[in-house]
C-alpha positions, 0 to 999 in steps of 0.5 A: 518465504517469498511474498505473493502479489497483493490484491490489486486494490492495495496499489490504490490504498498505498497511493492513498497512504502517500496522499495522506502523508501517513508514511514516515521514513525512519531511515533508508530501510525503515518506515512507519505507516499509520492506518487510514483511520489512525488506529494502527501503526505499522513498521515497514522494512525494505532492503532492495539490495537483498530483496528482503521486506517485512511489514507488520500489517495483516496482509504481509504477516498473516496473508503472505502478500506484499502489503500496502505499506510496502507498496507505499514505501516503494512509491515514496522511494521512487521505485514505483510510480505515483500519480499525483492527480489520482493521489489527490482524489484518494485523499482522506479515504478510510480504507479500514472502514470500507474494508470492514463494512463491505468485506469484499475488495471488488465492492470496496473498489466500486465505492472508491471509483464513485468517490474519485469520479465525484472528485473529478477523476475518471475511474478508467484513469484510476484503473489504468494506473492501478494495472500499470503499477500492479504489473510492476509489483507482480515482478517483485520477488521479495523474501519475508524477513519478519526478524527485521520488523522485530529488531526495530520494535525492540 
């Protein structure tokens, strides 16, 4: 099964993961990502040579899209761009709390734009970055290989 592109907001959630240093490379293909509230840890596997991935987050495993932990790993490895100014503005955001509170990504994104604006970053810059990265993410054709995550967890 090939993974679908994610909701666009996942680009920003991934960048926030980088800013908060919540991703730790375990080796060339594996990483561990901690959720924004610290309550969960996700195993991420990315094999660019074979276009195979897995991540134990709900977006990847249950909804069938490229989850934010995979995007964060691609950013960390230099395969997707990172904007340090925007990353700094996204630092410390509790995405899980916002997603559960508002239950609609468009509302969460409006809230995020208010936060970055208060932190001195133009929300239009955030939109441009998100769109630029999303175009690259949409081009990715990754096969989901959940066995790779299970192997690591054994």
